All heavy atoms as an XYZ file, in Angstrom:
678
protein
N       0.817     -1.243     -0.039
C       0.002     -0.012      0.111
C       0.906      1.266     -0.025
O       2.037      1.188      0.398
C      -0.852      0.004      1.278
C      -2.032     -0.935      1.249
S      -3.070     -0.569      2.545
C      -4.657     -0.565      1.782
N       0.215      2.310     -0.398
C       0.912      3.531     -0.434
C       0.579      4.322      0.763
O      -0.507      4.996      0.741
C       0.735      4.370     -1.566
C       1.267      3.640     -2.883
O       2.302      3.007     -2.771
N       0.542      3.558     -3.967
N       1.299      4.375      1.896
C       0.942      5.165      3.024
C       1.616      6.476      2.953
O       2.691      6.665      2.575
C       1.415      4.348      4.390
C       0.616      3.142      4.628
C       1.148      1.933      4.362
C      -0.615      3.186      5.129
C       0.594      0.789      4.535
C      -1.403      2.071      5.278
C      -0.793      0.809      5.041
N       0.837      7.588      3.267
C       1.288      8.898      3.251
C       2.187      9.181      4.566
O       1.746      8.850      5.674
C       0.176      9.848      3.250
C       0.623     11.284      3.010
C      -0.750      9.418      2.023
N       3.224      9.805      4.345
C       4.220     10.159      5.465
C       3.605     11.082      6.463
O       3.956     11.063      7.598
C       5.519     10.743      4.960
C       6.349      9.622      4.218
O       6.217      8.499      4.550
O       7.115     10.098      3.422
N       2.639     11.917      5.925
C       1.988     12.933      6.953
C       1.007     12.321      7.783
O       0.502     13.003      8.711
C       1.356     13.979      6.175
C       2.282     14.857      5.431
C       2.804     14.372      3.952
O       2.060     13.423      3.552
O       3.889     14.747      3.572
N       0.588     11.083      7.587
C      -0.285     10.441      8.555
C       0.417      9.727      9.618
O       1.305      9.009      9.460
C      -1.195      9.494      7.663
C      -2.097      8.615      8.488
C      -1.957     10.145      6.600
N      -0.224      9.812     10.839
C       0.356      9.134     12.085
C      -0.063      7.711     12.162
O      -1.137      7.351     11.623
C      -0.009      9.948     13.370
C       0.451     11.320     13.327
C      -0.378     12.456     13.237
C       1.788     11.844     13.570
N       0.475     13.539     13.355
C       1.800     13.196     13.542
C       3.108     11.074     13.653
C       2.985     13.961     13.622
C       4.286     11.901     13.913
C       4.078     13.301     13.743
N       0.637      6.953     12.809
C       0.228      5.565     13.224
C      -0.974      5.288     14.008
O      -1.791      4.584     13.903
C       1.372      4.855     13.831
C       1.396      3.382     13.923
C       1.146      2.623     12.503
C       2.527      2.784     14.598
N      -1.064      6.384     14.933
C      -2.347      6.294     15.823
C      -2.726      7.725     16.262
O      -2.011      8.804     15.906
C      -2.028      5.411     17.038
C      -0.768      5.895     17.866
O      -0.411      6.937     17.667
O      -0.317      5.033     18.643
N      -3.659      7.833     17.102
C      -4.064      9.184     17.607
C      -3.073      9.820     18.571
O      -3.161     11.013     18.972
C      -5.486      9.088     18.219
C      -6.530      8.691     17.318
C      -7.898      8.606     17.994
O      -7.982      8.590     19.215
N      -9.041      8.631     17.169
N      -2.103      9.096     19.095
C      -1.029      9.528     19.969
C       0.135     10.118     19.157
O       1.122     10.410     19.745
C      -0.539      8.577     20.942
C      -1.721      8.237     21.903
O      -2.467      9.052     22.257
O      -1.769      7.017     22.353
N       0.005     10.366     17.922
C       1.007     10.868     16.982
C       2.258     10.040     16.865
O       3.482     10.641     16.644
C       1.390     12.221     17.427
O       0.199     13.095     17.543
N       2.264      8.791     16.928
C       3.311      7.904     16.663
C       3.630      7.849     15.222
O       2.655      7.556     14.342
C       3.177      6.393     17.224
C       3.132      6.588     18.732
N       1.942      6.405     19.355
C       4.129      6.633     19.629
C       2.243      6.433     20.728
N       3.631      6.486     20.828
N       4.859      8.042     14.823
C       5.203      7.968     13.276
C       5.212      6.468     12.785
O       5.168      5.566     13.546
C       6.461      8.581     13.207
C       7.086      8.335     14.504
C       6.042      8.301     15.473
N       5.308      6.253     11.517
C       5.465      4.880     10.924
C       6.747      4.986      9.975
O       6.988      6.051      9.509
C       4.173      4.519     10.257
C       3.790      5.279      9.111
N       4.232      5.140      7.779
C       2.824      6.287      8.981
C       3.647      5.928      7.028
N       2.776      6.713      7.765
N       7.113      3.829      9.687
C       8.365      3.726      8.694
C       7.774      3.411      7.351
O       6.683      3.262      7.090
N       8.753      3.227      6.514
C       8.464      2.947      5.031
C       7.958      1.512      4.775
O       7.425      1.196      3.856
C       9.606      3.306      4.075
C      10.782      2.476      4.351
C      11.787      3.053      5.520
O      11.519      4.145      5.966
O      12.787      2.414      5.805
N       8.163      0.562      5.812
C       7.761     -0.816      5.573
C       6.433     -1.066      6.410
O       6.258     -2.247      6.776
C       8.877     -1.689      6.117
C      10.005     -1.570      5.172
O      10.007     -1.513      3.932
N      11.324     -1.650      5.655
N       5.676     -0.039      6.737
C       4.313     -0.312      7.356
C       3.552     -1.297      6.588
O       3.299     -1.188      5.396
C       3.716      1.135      7.406
C       2.313      0.992      8.082
C       2.292      0.564      9.524
C       1.681      2.335      7.999
N       2.970     -2.309      7.328
C       2.043     -3.222      6.735
C       0.904     -3.429      7.691
O       1.035     -3.671      8.845
C       2.927     -4.663      6.489
C       2.044     -5.670      5.871
N       1.589     -6.850      6.592
C       1.529     -5.756      4.708
C       0.942     -7.537      5.810
N       0.830     -6.940      4.601
N      -0.278     -3.312      7.055
C      -1.446     -3.476      7.958
C      -2.426     -4.496      7.437
O      -2.633     -4.551      6.124
C      -2.282     -2.148      7.916
C      -1.412     -1.009      8.680
C      -3.720     -2.238      8.770
C      -2.130      0.363      8.689
N      -2.915     -5.404      8.219
C      -3.719     -6.467      7.911
C      -5.086     -6.269      8.629
O      -5.162     -6.250      9.840
C      -3.254     -7.856      8.230
C      -4.300     -8.996      7.738
C      -1.948     -8.160      7.459
N      -6.193     -6.260      7.855
C      -7.593     -6.018      8.614
C      -8.392     -7.233      8.275
O      -8.465     -7.808      7.165
C      -8.291     -4.828      7.926
C      -7.665     -3.538      8.227
C      -8.190     -2.338      7.394
O      -9.067     -2.723      6.465
O      -8.032     -1.287      7.816
N      -8.935     -7.747      9.372
C      -9.833     -8.933      9.284
C     -11.188     -8.631      9.791
O     -11.228     -8.160     10.905
C      -9.262    -10.104     10.040
C      -8.001    -10.705      9.450
C      -7.465    -11.832     10.201
N      -6.232    -12.492      9.593
C      -5.146    -12.195      9.795
N      -4.741    -11.165     10.626
N      -4.053    -12.680      9.115
N     -12.218     -9.018      9.071
C     -13.574     -8.735      9.491
C     -14.385     -9.854      9.751
O     -14.174    -10.895      8.935
C     -14.297     -7.800      8.352
C     -13.671     -6.437      8.048
C     -12.632     -6.386      7.178
C     -13.889     -5.386      8.978
C     -11.931     -5.116      6.952
C     -13.345     -4.144      8.603
C     -12.352     -4.075      7.597
O     -11.643     -2.843      7.497
N     -15.218     -9.954     10.748
C     -16.010    -11.223     11.073
C     -17.386    -10.678     11.611
O     -17.512     -9.653     12.296
C     -15.275    -11.873     12.161
C     -15.742    -13.291     12.419
C     -14.809    -13.977     13.356
N     -15.037    -13.702     14.735
C     -15.918    -14.194     15.615
N     -16.748    -15.045     15.148
N     -16.032    -13.845     16.810
N     -18.380    -11.339     11.271
C     -19.718    -11.143     11.706
C     -20.064    -12.360     12.739
O     -20.525    -13.312     12.313
C     -20.729    -11.097     10.676
C     -20.633     -9.899      9.601
C     -21.286     -8.652     10.146
N     -22.684     -8.724     10.505
C     -23.624     -8.507      9.694
N     -23.408     -8.236      8.487
N     -24.895     -8.588     10.079
N     -19.845    -12.112     14.061
C     -20.139    -13.250     14.967
C     -21.617    -13.394     15.020
O     -22.045    -14.484     15.444
C     -19.510    -12.619     16.284
C     -19.388    -11.244     16.185
C     -19.334    -10.999     14.665
N     -22.481    -12.376     14.853
C     -23.904    -12.555     14.733
C     -24.454    -11.289     13.935
O     -23.695    -10.580     13.393
C     -24.492    -12.613     16.139
C     -24.127    -11.411     16.982
O     -24.300    -10.232     16.447
O     -23.632    -11.511     18.144
N     -25.703    -11.315     13.733
C     -26.352    -10.391     12.874
C     -26.320     -8.953     13.245
O     -26.252     -7.984     12.657
C     -27.809    -10.616     12.486
C     -28.093    -11.864     11.718
C     -29.572    -12.170     11.543
C     -27.395    -11.779     10.385
N     -25.990     -8.738     14.562
C     -25.930     -7.385     15.212
C     -24.551     -6.804     15.422
O     -24.389     -5.679     15.976
N     -23.529     -7.519     15.190
C     -22.212     -6.975     15.402
C     -21.258     -7.409     14.388
O     -21.405     -8.256     13.515
C     -21.672     -7.722     16.751
C     -22.464     -7.502     17.818
N     -23.635     -8.105     18.190
C     -22.423     -6.497     18.821
C     -24.144     -7.644     19.345
N     -23.494     -6.606     19.726
N     -20.197     -6.461     14.272
C     -19.070     -6.582     13.300
C     -17.725     -6.523     14.066
O     -17.635     -5.536     14.743
C     -19.120     -5.528     12.246
C     -18.024     -5.415     11.258
C     -18.031     -6.688     10.311
C     -17.901     -4.182     10.399
N     -16.962     -7.542     13.973
C     -15.770     -7.529     14.586
C     -14.602     -7.225     13.594
O     -14.564     -7.881     12.678
C     -15.496     -9.017     15.299
C     -14.177     -9.057     16.082
C     -13.981    -10.442     16.676
O     -14.763    -10.776     17.547
O     -13.197    -11.201     15.969
N     -13.891     -6.275     14.085
C     -12.659     -5.868     13.154
C     -11.373     -6.149     14.051
O     -11.227     -5.664     15.096
C     -12.700     -4.370     12.878
O     -13.996     -4.083     12.225
C     -11.534     -4.067     11.869
N     -10.450     -7.035     13.393
C      -9.131     -7.195     13.926
C      -8.083     -6.519     13.073
O      -8.016     -6.921     11.896
C      -8.831     -8.686     14.141
C      -7.463     -9.023     14.765
C      -7.279    -10.444     14.888
O      -7.812    -11.059     15.768
O      -6.450    -10.935     13.997
N      -7.289     -5.743     13.671
C      -6.296     -4.923     12.819
C      -4.953     -5.342     13.464
O      -4.690     -5.183     14.662
C      -6.507     -3.412     12.991
C      -7.845     -3.242     12.448
C      -5.484     -2.681     12.215
C      -8.362     -1.747     12.605
N      -3.965     -5.788     12.515
C      -2.566     -6.012     12.912
C      -1.663     -5.088     12.096
O      -1.771     -4.918     10.944
C      -2.245     -7.549     12.602
O      -3.223     -8.416     13.213
C      -0.699     -7.849     12.975
N      -0.778     -4.376     12.888
C       0.006     -3.337     12.327
C       1.442     -3.861     12.609
O       1.778     -4.290     13.638
C      -0.157     -1.987     13.173
C       0.835     -0.996     12.564
C      -1.510     -1.510     13.048
N       2.228     -4.003     11.373
C       3.592     -4.496     11.391
C       4.454     -3.378     10.825
O       4.138     -2.806      9.756
C       3.738     -5.689     10.564
C       2.882     -6.906     11.125
C       2.949     -8.002     10.122
O       3.158     -7.789      8.970
O       2.635     -9.101     10.586
N       5.455     -2.972     11.608
C       6.312     -1.978     11.086
C       7.716     -2.141     11.919
O       7.974     -1.624     12.896
C       5.849     -0.600     11.337
C       6.716      0.478     10.535
O       7.930      0.220     10.242
O       6.126      1.605     10.258
N       8.598     -2.907     11.383
C       9.911     -3.257     12.007
C      10.692     -2.116     12.384
O      11.457     -2.098     13.338
C      10.576     -4.189     11.075
C       9.950     -3.990      9.764
C       8.509     -3.469      9.905
N      10.527     -0.999     11.730
C      11.369      0.242     12.058
C      10.847      0.949     13.439
O      11.588      1.558     13.960
C      11.369      1.140     10.781
C      12.282      2.319     11.017
C      12.324      3.243      9.741
C      13.188      4.388      9.947
N      13.326      5.258      8.732
N       9.514      0.796     13.582
C       8.936      1.555     14.640
C       8.437      0.676     15.813
O       8.506      1.127     16.868
C       7.740      2.391     14.101
C       7.007      3.128     15.138
C       8.121      3.377     12.965
N       8.027     -0.531     15.524
C       7.442     -1.468     16.520
C       8.347     -2.586     16.759
O       8.926     -3.210     15.864
C       6.124     -1.968     15.988
C       5.012     -0.910     15.609
C       3.808     -1.585     14.883
C       4.544     -0.173     17.011
N       8.433     -3.035     18.050
C       9.214     -4.095     18.497
C       8.675     -5.390     17.990
O       9.313     -6.323     17.595
C       9.489     -4.117     19.923
C      10.140     -5.347     20.417
C      10.161     -2.875     20.393
N       7.349     -5.551     18.120
C       6.596     -6.620     17.632
C       5.240     -6.138     16.995
O       4.817     -5.018     17.167
C       6.249     -7.614     18.754
C       5.351     -6.968     19.862
C       5.241     -7.964     21.072
C       4.207     -7.418     21.993
N       4.000     -8.287     23.043
N       4.567     -6.980     16.185
C       3.254     -6.610     15.598
C       2.271     -6.178     16.682
O       2.222     -6.866     17.847
C       2.833     -7.843     14.882
C       4.057     -8.615     14.576
C       4.940     -8.370     15.760
N       1.482     -5.251     16.428
C       0.524     -4.686     17.273
C      -0.834     -4.998     16.714
O      -1.272     -4.687     15.484
C       0.679     -3.149     17.374
C      -0.276     -2.296     18.023
C      -1.043     -2.815     19.109
C      -0.886     -1.110     17.661
N      -1.893     -1.794     19.546
C      -1.861     -0.770     18.617
C      -0.565     -0.152     16.725
C      -2.523      0.565     18.565
C      -1.180      1.045     16.637
C      -2.225      1.316     17.541
N      -1.625     -5.880     17.511
C      -3.012     -6.279     17.108
C      -4.033     -5.824     18.098
O      -3.815     -5.842     19.282
C      -3.084     -7.922     17.082
O      -2.040     -8.362     16.075
C      -4.464     -8.295     16.597
N      -5.132     -5.225     17.454
C      -6.130     -4.891     18.311
C      -7.499     -5.104     17.711
O      -7.571     -5.343     16.441
C      -6.089     -3.410     18.766
C      -6.087     -2.403     17.543
C      -7.228     -1.801     17.115
C      -4.841     -2.127     16.885
C      -7.213     -0.866     16.030
C      -4.768     -1.283     15.836
C      -5.897     -0.622     15.432
N      -8.609     -5.270     18.481
C      -9.911     -5.624     17.999
C     -10.823     -4.558     18.358
O     -10.774     -3.825     19.430
C     -10.514     -6.898     18.641
C      -9.738     -8.209     18.077
C     -10.426     -9.340     18.672
C      -9.642    -10.580     18.127
N     -10.339    -11.921     18.701
N     -11.871     -4.275     17.391
C     -13.031     -3.464     17.774
C     -14.295     -4.257     17.438
O     -14.289     -4.940     16.457
C     -12.910     -2.159     16.805
C     -11.795     -1.279     17.215
C     -11.875      0.022     16.405
N     -10.722      0.828     16.899
C     -10.326      1.779     16.011
N     -10.747      2.052     14.901
N      -9.336      2.563     16.583
N     -15.284     -4.148     18.277
C     -16.608     -4.631     18.001
C     -17.584     -3.525     17.862
O     -17.735     -2.622     18.697
C     -16.927     -5.586     19.063
C     -15.893     -6.865     19.220
C     -18.330     -6.191     18.883
C     -16.207     -7.809     20.344
N     -18.137     -3.526     16.678
C     -19.297     -2.512     16.385
C     -20.576     -3.126     16.419
O     -20.788     -4.122     15.961
C     -18.917     -1.965     14.985
O     -17.719     -1.487     14.830
N     -21.500     -2.343     16.956
C     -22.855     -2.827     16.914
C     -23.515     -2.232     15.807
O     -23.424     -1.023     15.460
C     -23.565     -2.155     18.322
C     -24.577     -3.060     18.778
C     -25.092     -2.646     20.078
O     -24.238     -2.700     21.138
O     -26.228     -2.219     20.236
N     -24.175     -3.083     15.064
C     -24.834     -2.723     13.764
C     -26.212     -2.231     14.008
O     -27.076     -2.847     14.790
C     -24.744     -3.807     12.783
C     -23.387     -4.407     12.490
C     -23.508     -5.674     11.607
C     -22.432     -3.263     11.905
N     -26.676     -1.082     13.396
C     -27.923     -0.572     13.568
C     -28.872     -1.280     12.576
O     -28.633     -1.299     11.476
C     -27.953      0.930     13.413
N     -30.081     -1.643     13.100
C     -31.121     -2.264     12.252
C     -31.479     -1.233     11.115
O     -31.731     -0.100     11.346
C     -32.311     -2.663     13.055
N     -31.680     -1.806      9.868
C     -32.128     -0.900      8.827
C     -30.993     -0.169      8.158
O     -31.309      0.530      7.221
N     -29.741     -0.244      8.549
C     -28.587      0.483      8.038
C     -27.735     -0.598      7.272
O     -27.544     -1.701      7.849
C     -27.918      1.304      9.028
C     -28.689      2.517      9.405
N     -29.508      2.434     10.449
C     -28.724      3.703      9.052
C     -30.153      3.601     10.689
N     -29.597      4.359      9.766
N     -27.077     -0.156      6.250
C     -26.054     -1.029      5.561
C     -24.659     -0.618      5.831
O     -24.438      0.530      6.167
C     -26.364     -1.104      4.138
O     -26.220      0.130      3.586
N     -23.749     -1.522      5.812
C     -22.271     -1.225      6.010
C     -21.771     -0.743      4.667
O     -21.976     -1.402      3.536
C     -21.577     -2.491      6.418
C     -21.968     -3.044      7.727
C     -20.059     -2.192      6.499
C     -21.452     -4.356      8.177
N     -21.189      0.372      4.624
C     -20.655      0.922      3.325
C     -19.113      0.931      3.300
O     -18.473      1.013      4.323
C     -21.091      2.384      3.177
C     -22.563      2.480      3.010
C     -22.875      3.894      2.761
N     -24.391      4.036      2.663
C     -25.069      5.053      2.317
N     -24.355      6.155      1.990
N     -26.351      5.032      2.265
N     -18.553      0.620      2.147
C     -17.168      0.626      2.037
C     -16.562      2.027      1.953
O     -17.256      2.827      1.279
C     -16.752     -0.087      0.715
C     -15.271     -0.184      0.416
C     -15.047     -0.979     -0.855
O     -16.011     -1.217     -1.594
O     -13.833     -1.249     -1.118
N     -15.444      2.320      2.477
C     -14.899      3.680      2.385
C     -13.787      3.615      1.314
O     -12.879      2.746      1.566
C     -14.356      4.174      3.691
C     -13.647      5.438      3.678
C     -14.282      6.638      3.501
C     -12.164      5.385      3.714
C     -13.509      7.852      3.452
C     -11.491      6.650      3.525
C     -12.213      7.813      3.478
N     -13.804      4.442      0.397
C     -12.699      4.421     -0.614
C     -11.960      5.829     -0.514
O     -12.530      6.779     -0.591
C     -13.330      4.345     -2.021
C     -13.918      3.112     -2.334
C     -14.655      3.089     -3.739
C     -12.956      1.992     -2.332
N     -10.602      5.606     -0.251
C      -9.867      6.804     -0.248
C      -9.313      7.015     -1.551
O      -8.654      6.210     -2.166
C      -8.649      6.533      0.741
S      -7.525      7.984      0.824
N      -9.656      8.185     -2.210
C      -9.179      8.496     -3.606
C      -8.041      9.320     -3.709
O      -7.566      9.673     -4.780
C     -10.465      9.300     -4.327
O     -10.789     10.431     -3.639
C     -11.672      8.349     -4.374
N      -7.398      9.595     -2.513
C      -6.215     10.415     -2.575
C      -5.108      9.728     -3.371
O      -4.819      8.479     -3.119
C      -5.661     10.651     -1.196
C      -4.480     11.626     -1.125
C      -4.170     11.953      0.276
O      -4.945     11.669      1.175
O      -3.021     12.429      0.527
N      -4.511     10.265     -4.363
C      -3.412      9.720     -5.082
C      -3.781      8.738     -6.165
O      -2.940      8.070     -6.792
C      -2.180      9.232     -4.270
C      -1.582     10.319     -3.566
O      -1.461     11.394     -4.100
N      -1.050      9.975     -2.291
N      -5.100      8.377     -6.186
C      -5.561      7.412     -7.268
C      -5.598      8.079     -8.574
O      -6.307      9.189     -8.692
C      -6.875      6.824     -6.757
C      -6.731      5.847     -5.727
O      -5.713      5.050     -5.725
N      -7.582      5.894     -4.649
N      -5.119      7.531     -9.632
C      -5.151      8.181    -10.925
C      -6.255      7.741    -11.853
O      -6.518      8.414    -12.889
C      -3.774      7.850    -11.621
C      -2.572      8.451    -10.750
C      -1.298      8.188    -11.649
N      -0.176      8.796    -10.912
C       0.673      8.205    -10.142
N       0.570      6.990     -9.947
N       1.585      8.925     -9.543
N      -7.081      6.798    -11.352
C      -8.107      6.194    -12.143
C      -9.381      5.996    -11.361
O      -9.999      5.063    -11.330
C      -7.784      4.869    -12.839
C      -8.619      4.440    -13.918
O      -9.294      5.353    -14.545
O      -8.610      3.254    -14.280
N      -9.804      7.191    -10.716
C     -11.056      7.119     -9.845
C     -12.274      6.732    -10.557
O     -13.036      6.056    -10.037
C     -11.209      8.615     -9.217
C     -12.441      8.633     -8.295
C      -9.901      8.814     -8.258
N     -12.450      7.152    -11.836
C     -13.733      6.779    -12.419
C     -13.977      5.292    -12.530
O     -15.094      4.821    -12.716
C     -13.563      7.384    -13.911
C     -12.686      8.549    -13.708
C     -11.756      8.100    -12.634
N     -12.857      4.415    -12.533
C     -13.022      2.955    -12.640
C     -12.955      2.272    -11.345
O     -12.963      0.975    -11.292
C     -11.890      2.484    -13.624
C     -12.099      2.896    -15.068
N     -11.351      3.981    -15.540
C     -12.988      2.564    -16.014
C     -11.834      4.191    -16.812
N     -12.808      3.379    -17.131
N     -12.959      2.941    -10.252
C     -12.956      2.282     -8.907
C     -14.419      1.694     -8.661
O     -15.436      2.290     -8.939
C     -12.631      3.289     -7.844
C     -11.194      3.788     -7.886
S     -10.758      4.951     -6.609
C     -10.866      3.994     -5.142
N     -14.331      0.637     -8.040
C     -15.728     -0.079     -7.726
C     -16.175      0.615     -6.407
O     -15.435      0.945     -5.471
C     -15.396     -1.586     -7.423
C     -16.667     -2.213     -6.960
C     -14.836     -2.199     -8.592
N     -17.413      0.892     -6.298
C     -18.124      1.486     -5.104
C     -17.862      3.025     -4.966
O     -18.127      3.566     -4.016
N     -17.492      3.644     -5.977
C     -17.178      5.149     -5.910
C     -18.368      5.928     -5.701
O     -19.510      5.681     -5.762
C     -16.567      5.560     -7.276
C     -17.376      5.315     -8.483
C     -16.673      5.766     -9.741
C     -17.613      5.658    -10.927
N     -17.715      4.421    -11.576
């Protein structure tokens, strides 16, 4: 991925290196919840991979939408879900 140098690793303003790698895993344990597990790997900044989970409660009648970051994309008209 192309991570921007101006973006921090977290809300505490920790920087990241050029080898930043993020893996996101999504799971629906039931109809009312979405579990997100995120693993951040960056050997220049982190001693070991950093994994955390978030559980979101889904609102009835609403759908989950994909977020597309169009910054630095050269072919936005052909992106799926635009």
